[in-house]
C-alpha positions as CSV (number, residue, x, y, z in Angstrom):
1,M,5.9,-1.1,-10.3
2,Q,3.7,-3.9,-11.5
3,G,2.0,-6.3,-10.0
4,A,0.4,-9.8,-10.8
5,S,-3.4,-11.2,-10.5
6,D,-4.8,-14.5,-10.8
7,T,-8.6,-14.8,-11.9
8,D,-9.5,-15.9,-7.8
9,G,-7.9,-12.8,-5.9
10,P,-7.3,-9.5,-6.0
11,L,-4.5,-7.3,-8.0
12,Q,-1.1,-8.0,-5.8
13,T,2.5,-8.1,-5.8
14,M,5.4,-8.9,-3.4
15,L,8.1,-5.7,-2.9
16,H,11.8,-5.9,-1.8
17,A,10.2,-3.4,0.9
18,S,10.2,-3.1,4.7
19,C,7.2,-2.2,6.6
20,V,5.7,-1.0,9.6
21,A,2.1,1.2,10.4
22,V,1.0,3.3,13.2
23,Q,-2.9,2.9,13.7
24,G,-3.6,1.0,10.7
25,R,-1.4,3.3,8.5
26,A,1.3,1.9,6.6
27,A,4.8,3.1,5.4
28,L,6.6,1.0,2.9
29,I,10.2,1.6,2.6
30,I,11.7,0.7,-0.5
31,G,15.7,0.7,-1.3
32,A,18.6,-0.9,-2.2
33,S,19.8,-4.3,-0.3
34,G,21.7,-2.7,2.6
35,R,20.1,1.4,2.1
36,G,18.9,0.8,5.6
37,K,15.2,-0.3,5.1
38,S,15.3,-2.9,8.5
39,G,17.4,0.0,10.2
40,L,14.9,2.9,9.7
41,A,11.9,0.4,9.6
42,L,13.5,-0.4,14.1
43,Q,14.1,3.4,14.9
44,L,10.2,3.6,13.2
45,M,9.3,0.7,16.0
46,A,11.2,2.4,18.7
47,Y,8.9,5.7,18.4
48,G,5.6,3.5,18.5
49,A,5.1,1.7,14.9
50,D,4.3,-1.8,15.0
51,L,5.5,-4.2,12.2
52,V,4.3,-5.1,9.4
53,S,7.2,-7.1,7.3
54,D,10.7,-7.0,7.0
55,D,12.8,-7.6,3.5
56,R,9.5,-8.3,1.9
57,T,6.1,-6.9,1.4
58,E,3.0,-8.6,-0.3
59,V,1.1,-5.5,-1.4
60,A,-2.6,-6.2,-2.6
61,L,-5.5,-3.6,-3.9
62,H,-8.4,-4.4,-2.3
63,A,-11.4,-2.1,-3.1
64,S,-9.4,0.9,-3.7
65,R,-7.2,0.3,-0.7
66,L,-3.4,-1.1,-1.0
67,V,-2.9,-3.3,1.7
68,A,-0.1,-4.4,3.0
69,R,1.2,-8.2,4.8
70,A,4.4,-9.8,5.8
71,P,4.6,-13.4,3.7
72,Q,3.3,-16.4,6.4
73,H,7.7,-17.3,6.5
74,I,8.8,-14.0,7.9
75,R,6.2,-12.9,9.9
76,G,7.1,-11.4,13.1
77,M,10.7,-10.9,12.4
78,I,13.5,-8.2,11.6
79,E,16.8,-8.2,10.7
80,A,19.1,-6.2,12.7
81,R,22.1,-6.0,11.2
82,G,24.9,-6.7,13.7
83,V,22.5,-8.3,15.8
84,G,20.8,-10.9,14.0
85,I,16.9,-11.4,13.3
86,L,14.7,-10.2,15.9
87,N,10.9,-11.3,17.3
88,A,8.4,-8.3,16.8
89,K,4.6,-8.8,17.4
90,P,3.0,-8.0,14.1
91,V,0.1,-6.3,12.9
92,D,-1.9,-8.5,10.1
93,A,-2.4,-5.7,7.5
94,A,-2.4,-1.9,7.3
95,D,-3.3,0.0,4.7
96,V,-0.4,1.8,2.6
97,R,-0.6,5.5,2.8
98,L,3.4,6.1,2.7
99,V,5.7,4.9,0.5
100,V,9.3,6.3,1.8
101,D,12.2,5.8,-1.1
102,L,15.9,5.8,0.3
103,D,17.7,5.3,-2.9
104,R,17.2,8.8,-3.5
105,K,18.2,11.9,-1.0
106,E,16.2,14.0,-0.7
107,N,17.6,17.5,-1.1
108,D,15.1,20.5,-0.9
109,R,14.1,21.8,2.5
110,L,10.4,22.0,1.7
111,P,9.9,19.4,-1.4
112,H,6.7,19.7,-3.4
113,P,4.8,16.4,-2.9
114,R,6.1,13.4,-4.9
115,E,3.5,10.4,-5.7
116,I,4.4,6.8,-6.6
117,V,1.8,4.3,-8.5
118,L,1.4,0.9,-7.2
119,L,-1.5,-1.3,-8.3
120,G,-2.9,1.6,-10.6
121,Q,-2.7,3.7,-7.1
122,S,-0.9,6.6,-6.6
123,V,0.7,7.4,-3.1
124,P,2.8,9.7,-1.5
125,L,6.4,9.7,-1.8
126,L,9.5,10.6,0.3
127,W,12.9,10.7,-0.2
128,H,15.5,10.4,2.4
129,A,16.0,13.2,4.5
130,E,19.5,13.4,5.9
131,G,18.8,14.2,10.1
132,T,17.8,12.5,13.2
133,H,14.2,14.0,12.6
134,F,13.6,11.7,9.4
135,A,11.9,8.8,11.5
136,A,9.6,11.0,13.7
137,A,8.6,12.9,10.5
138,I,7.6,9.4,9.0
139,L,5.1,9.2,11.8
140,Q,4.0,12.5,11.9
141,F,2.9,12.2,8.5
142,L,1.5,8.7,8.9
143,R,-0.4,10.3,11.9
144,H,-1.7,13.1,10.6
145,G,-0.9,14.2,7.0
146,R,1.2,16.4,5.5
147,T,0.3,20.4,4.3
148,A,0.8,20.5,0.5
């Protein structure tokens, strides 16, 4: 994934992604339109995560940290398919610690760690795992990491 930089600011990019955070640690949820990014974000929020952004997320590199923010015009809003646009109290920014790719299905019971590179930084990557445990597992990953 590429990013652009101007001479006055940090390296940054806009992603077609939803983003939630727990204790300042964010998970970017990526995937094609209709894949369930907002739905997974809503599940994570129901379990205690905070909304960073829905559908579009700004990611910038600050001192070797990837920071996610919502574009101002969609800050505090999340789409619930079949319900409408819902209001949420968003966090201003959070450090990206995980990327969840809903376009790829995880077939391994105990997958080897994967990574994705965003703005030159490696970030742990999860593929979509079927099952009701997936949202809870993402939160646990954000809170305490994973044994390699």
